[in-house]
Chimera marker file (.cmm) of the C-alpha trace (Angstrom):
<marker_set name="trace">
<marker id="1" x="-19.592" y="36.164" z="-37.384" r="1" g="1" b="0" radius="0.5"/>
<marker id="2" x="-22.609" y="33.932" z="-36.293" r="1" g="1" b="0" radius="0.5"/>
<marker id="3" x="-24.912" y="32.602" z="-38.980" r="1" g="1" b="0" radius="0.5"/>
<marker id="4" x="-28.373" y="31.975" z="-38.700" r="1" g="1" b="0" radius="0.5"/>
<marker id="5" x="-30.284" y="29.736" z="-40.965" r="1" g="1" b="0" radius="0.5"/>
<marker id="6" x="-33.962" y="30.104" z="-41.146" r="1" g="1" b="0" radius="0.5"/>
<marker id="7" x="-36.053" y="27.400" z="-42.709" r="1" g="1" b="0" radius="0.5"/>
<marker id="8" x="-39.711" y="26.713" z="-42.883" r="1" g="1" b="0" radius="0.5"/>
<marker id="9" x="-42.142" y="26.138" z="-45.620" r="1" g="1" b="0" radius="0.5"/>
<marker id="10" x="-43.667" y="29.268" z="-48.009" r="1" g="1" b="0" radius="0.5"/>
<marker id="11" x="-45.258" y="31.838" z="-46.141" r="1" g="1" b="0" radius="0.5"/>
<marker id="12" x="-44.667" y="30.534" z="-42.521" r="1" g="1" b="0" radius="0.5"/>
<marker id="13" x="-42.609" y="33.685" z="-41.597" r="1" g="1" b="0" radius="0.5"/>
<marker id="14" x="-39.097" y="33.074" z="-42.595" r="1" g="1" b="0" radius="0.5"/>
<marker id="15" x="-38.483" y="36.768" z="-43.620" r="1" g="1" b="0" radius="0.5"/>
<marker id="16" x="-40.916" y="37.945" z="-40.936" r="1" g="1" b="0" radius="0.5"/>
<marker id="17" x="-38.604" y="36.226" z="-38.183" r="1" g="1" b="0" radius="0.5"/>
<marker id="18" x="-35.375" y="37.385" z="-40.120" r="1" g="1" b="0" radius="0.5"/>
<marker id="19" x="-36.431" y="41.004" z="-40.065" r="1" g="1" b="0" radius="0.5"/>
<marker id="20" x="-37.571" y="40.748" z="-36.226" r="1" g="1" b="0" radius="0.5"/>
<marker id="21" x="-33.874" y="39.331" z="-35.289" r="1" g="1" b="0" radius="0.5"/>
<marker id="22" x="-32.543" y="42.099" z="-37.493" r="1" g="1" b="0" radius="0.5"/>
<marker id="23" x="-34.374" y="44.999" z="-35.640" r="1" g="1" b="0" radius="0.5"/>
<marker id="24" x="-33.341" y="43.230" z="-32.193" r="1" g="1" b="0" radius="0.5"/>
<marker id="25" x="-29.424" y="42.769" z="-32.678" r="1" g="1" b="0" radius="0.5"/>
<marker id="26" x="-29.371" y="46.303" z="-34.115" r="1" g="1" b="0" radius="0.5"/>
<marker id="27" x="-31.174" y="47.589" z="-31.234" r="1" g="1" b="0" radius="0.5"/>
<marker id="28" x="-28.303" y="45.885" z="-29.317" r="1" g="1" b="0" radius="0.5"/>
<marker id="29" x="-25.924" y="47.506" z="-31.223" r="1" g="1" b="0" radius="0.5"/>
<marker id="30" x="-24.723" y="44.463" z="-33.570" r="1" g="1" b="0" radius="0.5"/>
<marker id="31" x="-23.862" y="44.645" z="-37.171" r="1" g="1" b="0" radius="0.5"/>
<marker id="32" x="-26.158" y="42.647" z="-39.383" r="1" g="1" b="0" radius="0.5"/>
<marker id="33" x="-26.789" y="41.114" z="-42.627" r="1" g="1" b="0" radius="0.5"/>
<marker id="34" x="-30.183" y="39.789" z="-43.809" r="1" g="1" b="0" radius="0.5"/>
<marker id="35" x="-28.944" y="37.819" z="-47.233" r="1" g="1" b="0" radius="0.5"/>
<marker id="36" x="-30.997" y="34.835" z="-49.085" r="1" g="1" b="0" radius="0.5"/>
<marker id="37" x="-29.442" y="32.158" z="-50.980" r="1" g="1" b="0" radius="0.5"/>
<marker id="38" x="-32.024" y="33.137" z="-53.822" r="1" g="1" b="0" radius="0.5"/>
<marker id="39" x="-30.756" y="36.550" z="-54.242" r="1" g="1" b="0" radius="0.5"/>
<marker id="40" x="-28.559" y="35.716" z="-56.694" r="1" g="1" b="0" radius="0.5"/>
<marker id="41" x="-31.506" y="33.462" z="-58.189" r="1" g="1" b="0" radius="0.5"/>
<marker id="42" x="-34.115" y="36.331" z="-58.488" r="1" g="1" b="0" radius="0.5"/>
<marker id="43" x="-31.408" y="38.275" z="-59.989" r="1" g="1" b="0" radius="0.5"/>
<marker id="44" x="-30.839" y="35.618" z="-62.545" r="1" g="1" b="0" radius="0.5"/>
<marker id="45" x="-34.530" y="35.086" z="-63.314" r="1" g="1" b="0" radius="0.5"/>
<marker id="46" x="-34.846" y="38.824" z="-63.754" r="1" g="1" b="0" radius="0.5"/>
<marker id="47" x="-31.913" y="39.160" z="-66.268" r="1" g="1" b="0" radius="0.5"/>
<marker id="48" x="-32.019" y="36.097" z="-68.478" r="1" g="1" b="0" radius="0.5"/>
<marker id="49" x="-35.496" y="35.084" z="-68.167" r="1" g="1" b="0" radius="0.5"/>
<marker id="50" x="-37.432" y="38.212" z="-67.804" r="1" g="1" b="0" radius="0.5"/>
<marker id="51" x="-38.903" y="37.419" z="-64.663" r="1" g="1" b="0" radius="0.5"/>
<marker id="52" x="-40.871" y="40.454" z="-63.373" r="1" g="1" b="0" radius="0.5"/>
<marker id="53" x="-40.520" y="40.305" z="-59.823" r="1" g="1" b="0" radius="0.5"/>
<marker id="54" x="-43.901" y="38.743" z="-59.140" r="1" g="1" b="0" radius="0.5"/>
<marker id="55" x="-44.259" y="35.473" z="-57.048" r="1" g="1" b="0" radius="0.5"/>
<marker id="56" x="-47.455" y="34.459" z="-58.211" r="1" g="1" b="0" radius="0.5"/>
<marker id="57" x="-47.348" y="30.551" z="-59.178" r="1" g="1" b="0" radius="0.5"/>
<marker id="58" x="-46.169" y="31.353" z="-62.532" r="1" g="1" b="0" radius="0.5"/>
<marker id="59" x="-43.089" y="33.340" z="-60.814" r="1" g="1" b="0" radius="0.5"/>
<marker id="60" x="-42.625" y="30.892" z="-58.131" r="1" g="1" b="0" radius="0.5"/>
<marker id="61" x="-42.879" y="27.999" z="-60.704" r="1" g="1" b="0" radius="0.5"/>
<marker id="62" x="-39.765" y="30.138" z="-62.506" r="1" g="1" b="0" radius="0.5"/>
<marker id="63" x="-37.712" y="30.073" z="-59.402" r="1" g="1" b="0" radius="0.5"/>
<marker id="64" x="-37.961" y="26.712" z="-58.484" r="1" g="1" b="0" radius="0.5"/>
<marker id="65" x="-37.403" y="25.548" z="-62.028" r="1" g="1" b="0" radius="0.5"/>
<marker id="66" x="-34.371" y="27.325" z="-62.353" r="1" g="1" b="0" radius="0.5"/>
<marker id="67" x="-33.039" y="27.358" z="-58.968" r="1" g="1" b="0" radius="0.5"/>
<marker id="68" x="-33.472" y="23.827" z="-57.929" r="1" g="1" b="0" radius="0.5"/>
<marker id="69" x="-34.144" y="21.581" z="-61.252" r="1" g="1" b="0" radius="0.5"/>
<marker id="70" x="-31.807" y="23.401" z="-63.494" r="1" g="1" b="0" radius="0.5"/>
<marker id="71" x="-28.680" y="24.700" z="-61.378" r="1" g="1" b="0" radius="0.5"/>
<marker id="72" x="-29.241" y="22.809" z="-58.154" r="1" g="1" b="0" radius="0.5"/>
<marker id="73" x="-29.284" y="19.499" z="-60.250" r="1" g="1" b="0" radius="0.5"/>
<marker id="74" x="-25.779" y="20.323" z="-62.106" r="1" g="1" b="0" radius="0.5"/>
<marker id="75" x="-24.162" y="22.264" z="-59.100" r="1" g="1" b="0" radius="0.5"/>
<marker id="76" x="-26.043" y="21.405" z="-55.792" r="1" g="1" b="0" radius="0.5"/>
<marker id="77" x="-24.079" y="23.904" z="-53.802" r="1" g="1" b="0" radius="0.5"/>
<marker id="78" x="-24.080" y="26.589" z="-56.357" r="1" g="1" b="0" radius="0.5"/>
<marker id="79" x="-26.075" y="28.882" z="-54.150" r="1" g="1" b="0" radius="0.5"/>
<marker id="80" x="-24.659" y="28.210" z="-50.808" r="1" g="1" b="0" radius="0.5"/>
<marker id="81" x="-20.812" y="28.623" z="-52.387" r="1" g="1" b="0" radius="0.5"/>
<marker id="82" x="-21.960" y="31.814" z="-53.748" r="1" g="1" b="0" radius="0.5"/>
<marker id="83" x="-23.007" y="33.001" z="-50.120" r="1" g="1" b="0" radius="0.5"/>
<marker id="84" x="-20.103" y="31.519" z="-48.316" r="1" g="1" b="0" radius="0.5"/>
<marker id="85" x="-17.621" y="33.017" z="-50.763" r="1" g="1" b="0" radius="0.5"/>
<marker id="86" x="-18.855" y="36.497" z="-50.232" r="1" g="1" b="0" radius="0.5"/>
<marker id="87" x="-19.074" y="35.980" z="-46.546" r="1" g="1" b="0" radius="0.5"/>
<marker id="88" x="-15.494" y="34.760" z="-46.505" r="1" g="1" b="0" radius="0.5"/>
<marker id="89" x="-14.198" y="37.903" z="-48.522" r="1" g="1" b="0" radius="0.5"/>
<marker id="90" x="-15.991" y="40.266" z="-45.887" r="1" g="1" b="0" radius="0.5"/>
<marker id="91" x="-15.998" y="38.015" z="-42.873" r="1" g="1" b="0" radius="0.5"/>
<marker id="92" x="-15.621" y="40.674" z="-40.512" r="1" g="1" b="0" radius="0.5"/>
<marker id="93" x="-18.302" y="42.862" z="-41.543" r="1" g="1" b="0" radius="0.5"/>
<marker id="94" x="-21.067" y="41.830" z="-39.552" r="1" g="1" b="0" radius="0.5"/>
<marker id="95" x="-21.831" y="40.249" z="-36.176" r="1" g="1" b="0" radius="0.5"/>
<marker id="96" x="-24.832" y="38.452" z="-37.435" r="1" g="1" b="0" radius="0.5"/>
<marker id="97" x="-25.578" y="37.062" z="-40.886" r="1" g="1" b="0" radius="0.5"/>
<marker id="98" x="-29.487" y="35.687" z="-41.389" r="1" g="1" b="0" radius="0.5"/>
<marker id="99" x="-30.347" y="33.599" z="-44.330" r="1" g="1" b="0" radius="0.5"/>
<marker id="100" x="-33.993" y="33.197" z="-44.171" r="1" g="1" b="0" radius="0.5"/>
<marker id="101" x="-34.469" y="30.871" z="-46.963" r="1" g="1" b="0" radius="0.5"/>
<marker id="102" x="-32.614" y="27.646" z="-46.320" r="1" g="1" b="0" radius="0.5"/>
<marker id="103" x="-34.363" y="24.952" z="-48.133" r="1" g="1" b="0" radius="0.5"/>
<marker id="104" x="-31.761" y="21.992" z="-48.572" r="1" g="1" b="0" radius="0.5"/>
<marker id="105" x="-29.477" y="20.212" z="-46.044" r="1" g="1" b="0" radius="0.5"/>
<marker id="106" x="-26.537" y="21.210" z="-47.701" r="1" g="1" b="0" radius="0.5"/>
<marker id="107" x="-27.268" y="24.881" z="-47.308" r="1" g="1" b="0" radius="0.5"/>
<marker id="108" x="-27.046" y="24.355" z="-43.087" r="1" g="1" b="0" radius="0.5"/>
<marker id="109" x="-24.275" y="21.615" z="-43.722" r="1" g="1" b="0" radius="0.5"/>
<marker id="110" x="-21.883" y="23.205" z="-45.761" r="1" g="1" b="0" radius="0.5"/>
<marker id="111" x="-22.048" y="26.259" z="-43.641" r="1" g="1" b="0" radius="0.5"/>
<marker id="112" x="-21.108" y="23.824" z="-40.495" r="1" g="1" b="0" radius="0.5"/>
<marker id="113" x="-18.298" y="21.659" z="-42.475" r="1" g="1" b="0" radius="0.5"/>
<marker id="114" x="-16.528" y="25.106" z="-43.712" r="1" g="1" b="0" radius="0.5"/>
<marker id="115" x="-16.359" y="25.945" z="-39.384" r="1" g="1" b="0" radius="0.5"/>
<marker id="116" x="-19.147" y="28.665" z="-39.968" r="1" g="1" b="0" radius="0.5"/>
<marker id="117" x="-21.062" y="29.262" z="-36.350" r="1" g="1" b="0" radius="0.5"/>
<marker id="118" x="-24.029" y="28.248" z="-37.666" r="1" g="1" b="0" radius="0.5"/>
<marker id="119" x="-27.607" y="28.019" z="-36.060" r="1" g="1" b="0" radius="0.5"/>
<marker id="120" x="-30.686" y="26.359" z="-37.992" r="1" g="1" b="0" radius="0.5"/>
<marker id="121" x="-34.182" y="27.622" z="-36.892" r="1" g="1" b="0" radius="0.5"/>
<marker id="122" x="-37.301" y="26.111" z="-38.561" r="1" g="1" b="0" radius="0.5"/>
<marker id="123" x="-40.353" y="28.143" z="-38.739" r="1" g="1" b="0" radius="0.5"/>
<marker id="124" x="-43.412" y="26.160" z="-38.372" r="1" g="1" b="0" radius="0.5"/>
<marker id="125" x="-47.203" y="27.816" z="-38.752" r="1" g="1" b="0" radius="0.5"/>
<marker id="126" x="-49.033" y="24.624" z="-37.503" r="1" g="1" b="0" radius="0.5"/>
<marker id="127" x="-52.569" y="25.837" z="-38.615" r="1" g="1" b="0" radius="0.5"/>
<marker id="128" x="-51.670" y="27.424" z="-41.955" r="1" g="1" b="0" radius="0.5"/>
<marker id="129" x="-53.222" y="26.152" z="-45.005" r="1" g="1" b="0" radius="0.5"/>
<marker id="130" x="-50.925" y="26.561" z="-48.005" r="1" g="1" b="0" radius="0.5"/>
<marker id="131" x="-52.641" y="28.463" z="-50.939" r="1" g="1" b="0" radius="0.5"/>
<marker id="132" x="-49.644" y="27.156" z="-53.461" r="1" g="1" b="0" radius="0.5"/>
<marker id="133" x="-50.650" y="24.554" z="-55.821" r="1" g="1" b="0" radius="0.5"/>
<marker id="134" x="-49.996" y="20.866" z="-54.872" r="1" g="1" b="0" radius="0.5"/>
<marker id="135" x="-47.094" y="20.906" z="-57.512" r="1" g="1" b="0" radius="0.5"/>
<marker id="136" x="-45.353" y="23.653" z="-55.995" r="1" g="1" b="0" radius="0.5"/>
<marker id="137" x="-45.958" y="22.345" z="-52.152" r="1" g="1" b="0" radius="0.5"/>
<marker id="138" x="-44.485" y="19.199" z="-53.456" r="1" g="1" b="0" radius="0.5"/>
<marker id="139" x="-41.617" y="20.408" z="-55.064" r="1" g="1" b="0" radius="0.5"/>
<marker id="140" x="-38.279" y="19.355" z="-53.553" r="1" g="1" b="0" radius="0.5"/>
<marker id="141" x="-37.222" y="22.659" z="-52.470" r="1" g="1" b="0" radius="0.5"/>
<marker id="142" x="-40.271" y="22.794" z="-50.161" r="1" g="1" b="0" radius="0.5"/>
<marker id="143" x="-40.005" y="19.251" z="-48.777" r="1" g="1" b="0" radius="0.5"/>
<marker id="144" x="-36.247" y="18.496" z="-48.635" r="1" g="1" b="0" radius="0.5"/>
<marker id="145" x="-35.642" y="19.833" z="-44.991" r="1" g="1" b="0" radius="0.5"/>
<marker id="146" x="-39.009" y="17.781" z="-43.790" r="1" g="1" b="0" radius="0.5"/>
<marker id="147" x="-36.744" y="15.304" z="-41.875" r="1" g="1" b="0" radius="0.5"/>
<marker id="148" x="-33.833" y="17.344" z="-40.870" r="1" g="1" b="0" radius="0.5"/>
<marker id="149" x="-34.106" y="18.488" z="-37.347" r="1" g="1" b="0" radius="0.5"/>
<marker id="150" x="-33.117" y="21.959" z="-36.782" r="1" g="1" b="0" radius="0.5"/>
<marker id="151" x="-31.199" y="23.255" z="-33.545" r="1" g="1" b="0" radius="0.5"/>
<marker id="152" x="-34.724" y="25.560" z="-33.165" r="1" g="1" b="0" radius="0.5"/>
<marker id="153" x="-38.358" y="25.079" z="-33.760" r="1" g="1" b="0" radius="0.5"/>
<marker id="154" x="-40.129" y="28.734" z="-33.964" r="1" g="1" b="0" radius="0.5"/>
<marker id="155" x="-43.755" y="27.974" z="-33.458" r="1" g="1" b="0" radius="0.5"/>
<marker id="156" x="-45.481" y="30.907" z="-35.369" r="1" g="1" b="0" radius="0.5"/>
<marker id="157" x="-49.162" y="30.577" z="-34.458" r="1" g="1" b="0" radius="0.5"/>
<marker id="158" x="-49.863" y="33.723" z="-33.347" r="1" g="1" b="0" radius="0.5"/>
<marker id="159" x="-49.888" y="37.694" z="-34.415" r="1" g="1" b="0" radius="0.5"/>
<marker id="160" x="-46.734" y="39.519" z="-35.575" r="1" g="1" b="0" radius="0.5"/>
<marker id="161" x="-46.411" y="41.055" z="-31.998" r="1" g="1" b="0" radius="0.5"/>
<marker id="162" x="-46.240" y="37.555" z="-30.425" r="1" g="1" b="0" radius="0.5"/>
<marker id="163" x="-43.917" y="36.404" z="-32.855" r="1" g="1" b="0" radius="0.5"/>
<marker id="164" x="-41.671" y="39.113" z="-31.916" r="1" g="1" b="0" radius="0.5"/>
<marker id="165" x="-41.887" y="37.956" z="-28.389" r="1" g="1" b="0" radius="0.5"/>
<marker id="166" x="-40.931" y="34.537" z="-29.220" r="1" g="1" b="0" radius="0.5"/>
<marker id="167" x="-38.042" y="35.697" z="-31.051" r="1" g="1" b="0" radius="0.5"/>
<marker id="168" x="-36.664" y="37.933" z="-28.500" r="1" g="1" b="0" radius="0.5"/>
<marker id="169" x="-37.099" y="35.581" z="-25.670" r="1" g="1" b="0" radius="0.5"/>
<marker id="170" x="-35.069" y="32.843" z="-28.021" r="1" g="1" b="0" radius="0.5"/>
<marker id="171" x="-32.458" y="35.709" z="-28.740" r="1" g="1" b="0" radius="0.5"/>
<marker id="172" x="-32.330" y="36.573" z="-25.253" r="1" g="1" b="0" radius="0.5"/>
<marker id="173" x="-31.782" y="33.004" z="-24.117" r="1" g="1" b="0" radius="0.5"/>
<marker id="174" x="-28.747" y="32.376" z="-26.693" r="1" g="1" b="0" radius="0.5"/>
<link id1="1" id2="2" r="1" g="1" b="0" radius="0.2"/>
<link id1="2" id2="3" r="1" g="1" b="0" radius="0.2"/>
<link id1="3" id2="4" r="1" g="1" b="0" radius="0.2"/>
<link id1="4" id2="5" r="1" g="1" b="0" radius="0.2"/>
<link id1="5" id2="6" r="1" g="1" b="0" radius="0.2"/>
<link id1="6" id2="7" r="1" g="1" b="0" radius="0.2"/>
<link id1="7" id2="8" r="1" g="1" b="0" radius="0.2"/>
<link id1="8" id2="9" r="1" g="1" b="0" radius="0.2"/>
<link id1="9" id2="10" r="1" g="1" b="0" radius="0.2"/>
<link id1="10" id2="11" r="1" g="1" b="0" radius="0.2"/>
<link id1="11" id2="12" r="1" g="1" b="0" radius="0.2"/>
<link id1="12" id2="13" r="1" g="1" b="0" radius="0.2"/>
<link id1="13" id2="14" r="1" g="1" b="0" radius="0.2"/>
<link id1="14" id2="15" r="1" g="1" b="0" radius="0.2"/>
<link id1="15" id2="16" r="1" g="1" b="0" radius="0.2"/>
<link id1="16" id2="17" r="1" g="1" b="0" radius="0.2"/>
<link id1="17" id2="18" r="1" g="1" b="0" radius="0.2"/>
<link id1="18" id2="19" r="1" g="1" b="0" radius="0.2"/>
<link id1="19" id2="20" r="1" g="1" b="0" radius="0.2"/>
<link id1="20" id2="21" r="1" g="1" b="0" radius="0.2"/>
<link id1="21" id2="22" r="1" g="1" b="0" radius="0.2"/>
<link id1="22" id2="23" r="1" g="1" b="0" radius="0.2"/>
<link id1="23" id2="24" r="1" g="1" b="0" radius="0.2"/>
<link id1="24" id2="25" r="1" g="1" b="0" radius="0.2"/>
<link id1="25" id2="26" r="1" g="1" b="0" radius="0.2"/>
<link id1="26" id2="27" r="1" g="1" b="0" radius="0.2"/>
<link id1="27" id2="28" r="1" g="1" b="0" radius="0.2"/>
<link id1="28" id2="29" r="1" g="1" b="0" radius="0.2"/>
<link id1="29" id2="30" r="1" g="1" b="0" radius="0.2"/>
<link id1="30" id2="31" r="1" g="1" b="0" radius="0.2"/>
<link id1="31" id2="32" r="1" g="1" b="0" radius="0.2"/>
<link id1="32" id2="33" r="1" g="1" b="0" radius="0.2"/>
<link id1="33" id2="34" r="1" g="1" b="0" radius="0.2"/>
<link id1="34" id2="35" r="1" g="1" b="0" radius="0.2"/>
<link id1="35" id2="36" r="1" g="1" b="0" radius="0.2"/>
<link id1="36" id2="37" r="1" g="1" b="0" radius="0.2"/>
<link id1="37" id2="38" r="1" g="1" b="0" radius="0.2"/>
<link id1="38" id2="39" r="1" g="1" b="0" radius="0.2"/>
<link id1="39" id2="40" r="1" g="1" b="0" radius="0.2"/>
<link id1="40" id2="41" r="1" g="1" b="0" radius="0.2"/>
<link id1="41" id2="42" r="1" g="1" b="0" radius="0.2"/>
<link id1="42" id2="43" r="1" g="1" b="0" radius="0.2"/>
<link id1="43" id2="44" r="1" g="1" b="0" radius="0.2"/>
<link id1="44" id2="45" r="1" g="1" b="0" radius="0.2"/>
<link id1="45" id2="46" r="1" g="1" b="0" radius="0.2"/>
<link id1="46" id2="47" r="1" g="1" b="0" radius="0.2"/>
<link id1="47" id2="48" r="1" g="1" b="0" radius="0.2"/>
<link id1="48" id2="49" r="1" g="1" b="0" radius="0.2"/>
<link id1="49" id2="50" r="1" g="1" b="0" radius="0.2"/>
<link id1="50" id2="51" r="1" g="1" b="0" radius="0.2"/>
<link id1="51" id2="52" r="1" g="1" b="0" radius="0.2"/>
<link id1="52" id2="53" r="1" g="1" b="0" radius="0.2"/>
<link id1="53" id2="54" r="1" g="1" b="0" radius="0.2"/>
<link id1="54" id2="55" r="1" g="1" b="0" radius="0.2"/>
<link id1="55" id2="56" r="1" g="1" b="0" radius="0.2"/>
<link id1="56" id2="57" r="1" g="1" b="0" radius="0.2"/>
<link id1="57" id2="58" r="1" g="1" b="0" radius="0.2"/>
<link id1="58" id2="59" r="1" g="1" b="0" radius="0.2"/>
<link id1="59" id2="60" r="1" g="1" b="0" radius="0.2"/>
<link id1="60" id2="61" r="1" g="1" b="0" radius="0.2"/>
<link id1="61" id2="62" r="1" g="1" b="0" radius="0.2"/>
<link id1="62" id2="63" r="1" g="1" b="0" radius="0.2"/>
<link id1="63" id2="64" r="1" g="1" b="0" radius="0.2"/>
<link id1="64" id2="65" r="1" g="1" b="0" radius="0.2"/>
<link id1="65" id2="66" r="1" g="1" b="0" radius="0.2"/>
<link id1="66" id2="67" r="1" g="1" b="0" radius="0.2"/>
<link id1="67" id2="68" r="1" g="1" b="0" radius="0.2"/>
<link id1="68" id2="69" r="1" g="1" b="0" radius="0.2"/>
<link id1="69" id2="70" r="1" g="1" b="0" radius="0.2"/>
<link id1="70" id2="71" r="1" g="1" b="0" radius="0.2"/>
<link id1="71" id2="72" r="1" g="1" b="0" radius="0.2"/>
<link id1="72" id2="73" r="1" g="1" b="0" radius="0.2"/>
<link id1="73" id2="74" r="1" g="1" b="0" radius="0.2"/>
<link id1="74" id2="75" r="1" g="1" b="0" radius="0.2"/>
<link id1="75" id2="76" r="1" g="1" b="0" radius="0.2"/>
<link id1="76" id2="77" r="1" g="1" b="0" radius="0.2"/>
<link id1="77" id2="78" r="1" g="1" b="0" radius="0.2"/>
<link id1="78" id2="79" r="1" g="1" b="0" radius="0.2"/>
<link id1="79" id2="80" r="1" g="1" b="0" radius="0.2"/>
<link id1="80" id2="81" r="1" g="1" b="0" radius="0.2"/>
<link id1="81" id2="82" r="1" g="1" b="0" radius="0.2"/>
<link id1="82" id2="83" r="1" g="1" b="0" radius="0.2"/>
<link id1="83" id2="84" r="1" g="1" b="0" radius="0.2"/>
<link id1="84" id2="85" r="1" g="1" b="0" radius="0.2"/>
<link id1="85" id2="86" r="1" g="1" b="0" radius="0.2"/>
<link id1="86" id2="87" r="1" g="1" b="0" radius="0.2"/>
<link id1="87" id2="88" r="1" g="1" b="0" radius="0.2"/>
<link id1="88" id2="89" r="1" g="1" b="0" radius="0.2"/>
<link id1="89" id2="90" r="1" g="1" b="0" radius="0.2"/>
<link id1="90" id2="91" r="1" g="1" b="0" radius="0.2"/>
<link id1="91" id2="92" r="1" g="1" b="0" radius="0.2"/>
<link id1="92" id2="93" r="1" g="1" b="0" radius="0.2"/>
<link id1="93" id2="94" r="1" g="1" b="0" radius="0.2"/>
<link id1="94" id2="95" r="1" g="1" b="0" radius="0.2"/>
<link id1="95" id2="96" r="1" g="1" b="0" radius="0.2"/>
<link id1="96" id2="97" r="1" g="1" b="0" radius="0.2"/>
<link id1="97" id2="98" r="1" g="1" b="0" radius="0.2"/>
<link id1="98" id2="99" r="1" g="1" b="0" radius="0.2"/>
<link id1="99" id2="100" r="1" g="1" b="0" radius="0.2"/>
<link id1="100" id2="101" r="1" g="1" b="0" radius="0.2"/>
<link id1="101" id2="102" r="1" g="1" b="0" radius="0.2"/>
<link id1="102" id2="103" r="1" g="1" b="0" radius="0.2"/>
<link id1="103" id2="104" r="1" g="1" b="0" radius="0.2"/>
<link id1="104" id2="105" r="1" g="1" b="0" radius="0.2"/>
<link id1="105" id2="106" r="1" g="1" b="0" radius="0.2"/>
<link id1="106" id2="107" r="1" g="1" b="0" radius="0.2"/>
<link id1="107" id2="108" r="1" g="1" b="0" radius="0.2"/>
<link id1="108" id2="109" r="1" g="1" b="0" radius="0.2"/>
<link id1="109" id2="110" r="1" g="1" b="0" radius="0.2"/>
<link id1="110" id2="111" r="1" g="1" b="0" radius="0.2"/>
<link id1="111" id2="112" r="1" g="1" b="0" radius="0.2"/>
<link id1="112" id2="113" r="1" g="1" b="0" radius="0.2"/>
<link id1="113" id2="114" r="1" g="1" b="0" radius="0.2"/>
<link id1="114" id2="115" r="1" g="1" b="0" radius="0.2"/>
<link id1="115" id2="116" r="1" g="1" b="0" radius="0.2"/>
<link id1="116" id2="117" r="1" g="1" b="0" radius="0.2"/>
<link id1="117" id2="118" r="1" g="1" b="0" radius="0.2"/>
<link id1="118" id2="119" r="1" g="1" b="0" radius="0.2"/>
<link id1="119" id2="120" r="1" g="1" b="0" radius="0.2"/>
<link id1="120" id2="121" r="1" g="1" b="0" radius="0.2"/>
<link id1="121" id2="122" r="1" g="1" b="0" radius="0.2"/>
<link id1="122" id2="123" r="1" g="1" b="0" radius="0.2"/>
<link id1="123" id2="124" r="1" g="1" b="0" radius="0.2"/>
<link id1="124" id2="125" r="1" g="1" b="0" radius="0.2"/>
<link id1="125" id2="126" r="1" g="1" b="0" radius="0.2"/>
<link id1="126" id2="127" r="1" g="1" b="0" radius="0.2"/>
<link id1="127" id2="128" r="1" g="1" b="0" radius="0.2"/>
<link id1="128" id2="129" r="1" g="1" b="0" radius="0.2"/>
<link id1="129" id2="130" r="1" g="1" b="0" radius="0.2"/>
<link id1="130" id2="131" r="1" g="1" b="0" radius="0.2"/>
<link id1="131" id2="132" r="1" g="1" b="0" radius="0.2"/>
<link id1="132" id2="133" r="1" g="1" b="0" radius="0.2"/>
<link id1="133" id2="134" r="1" g="1" b="0" radius="0.2"/>
<link id1="134" id2="135" r="1" g="1" b="0" radius="0.2"/>
<link id1="135" id2="136" r="1" g="1" b="0" radius="0.2"/>
<link id1="136" id2="137" r="1" g="1" b="0" radius="0.2"/>
<link id1="137" id2="138" r="1" g="1" b="0" radius="0.2"/>
<link id1="138" id2="139" r="1" g="1" b="0" radius="0.2"/>
<link id1="139" id2="140" r="1" g="1" b="0" radius="0.2"/>
<link id1="140" id2="141" r="1" g="1" b="0" radius="0.2"/>
<link id1="141" id2="142" r="1" g="1" b="0" radius="0.2"/>
<link id1="142" id2="143" r="1" g="1" b="0" radius="0.2"/>
<link id1="143" id2="144" r="1" g="1" b="0" radius="0.2"/>
<link id1="144" id2="145" r="1" g="1" b="0" radius="0.2"/>
<link id1="145" id2="146" r="1" g="1" b="0" radius="0.2"/>
<link id1="146" id2="147" r="1" g="1" b="0" radius="0.2"/>
<link id1="147" id2="148" r="1" g="1" b="0" radius="0.2"/>
<link id1="148" id2="149" r="1" g="1" b="0" radius="0.2"/>
<link id1="149" id2="150" r="1" g="1" b="0" radius="0.2"/>
<link id1="150" id2="151" r="1" g="1" b="0" radius="0.2"/>
<link id1="151" id2="152" r="1" g="1" b="0" radius="0.2"/>
<link id1="152" id2="153" r="1" g="1" b="0" radius="0.2"/>
<link id1="153" id2="154" r="1" g="1" b="0" radius="0.2"/>
<link id1="154" id2="155" r="1" g="1" b="0" radius="0.2"/>
<link id1="155" id2="156" r="1" g="1" b="0" radius="0.2"/>
<link id1="156" id2="157" r="1" g="1" b="0" radius="0.2"/>
<link id1="157" id2="158" r="1" g="1" b="0" radius="0.2"/>
<link id1="158" id2="159" r="1" g="1" b="0" radius="0.2"/>
<link id1="159" id2="160" r="1" g="1" b="0" radius="0.2"/>
<link id1="160" id2="161" r="1" g="1" b="0" radius="0.2"/>
<link id1="161" id2="162" r="1" g="1" b="0" radius="0.2"/>
<link id1="162" id2="163" r="1" g="1" b="0" radius="0.2"/>
<link id1="163" id2="164" r="1" g="1" b="0" radius="0.2"/>
<link id1="164" id2="165" r="1" g="1" b="0" radius="0.2"/>
<link id1="165" id2="166" r="1" g="1" b="0" radius="0.2"/>
<link id1="166" id2="167" r="1" g="1" b="0" radius="0.2"/>
<link id1="167" id2="168" r="1" g="1" b="0" radius="0.2"/>
<link id1="168" id2="169" r="1" g="1" b="0" radius="0.2"/>
<link id1="169" id2="170" r="1" g="1" b="0" radius="0.2"/>
<link id1="170" id2="171" r="1" g="1" b="0" radius="0.2"/>
<link id1="171" id2="172" r="1" g="1" b="0" radius="0.2"/>
<link id1="172" id2="173" r="1" g="1" b="0" radius="0.2"/>
<link id1="173" id2="174" r="1" g="1" b="0" radius="0.2"/>
</marker_set>
């Protein structure tokens, strides 16, 4: 099983890249899982805090606060441990696992340390102006990987079709 972790700022195309990869791999006959570290966080926020699932300013604040300021502060590996436990339990189920919401160094490093075949891709939109409030743009979950060098940088500066071509080229080289 190969794991691909995708990082990048909010709205840079992480989930879009993951979806394209899933389509390509499945077209090649591979078994693919797309899972987010934040899937469990969204469940927790919905069940325990009444979050309606909308990622507006208030929703993003809740996700950042609960996920980072509360849970990660007390248990830094909580999210990555959960995903690793699930992957270990079902390790022969998928050829590729794509995690498109990597936000912290340990979310890559722990996978590597535990022996998972891991590739870190950073998606960048160079001319993109974020609409997030400054406080959210500067939140640790948005900046923790700024100085981390990924295995691959994928520049998302064009159309979806151009991005699809870039992803296809990347996967064909791998």
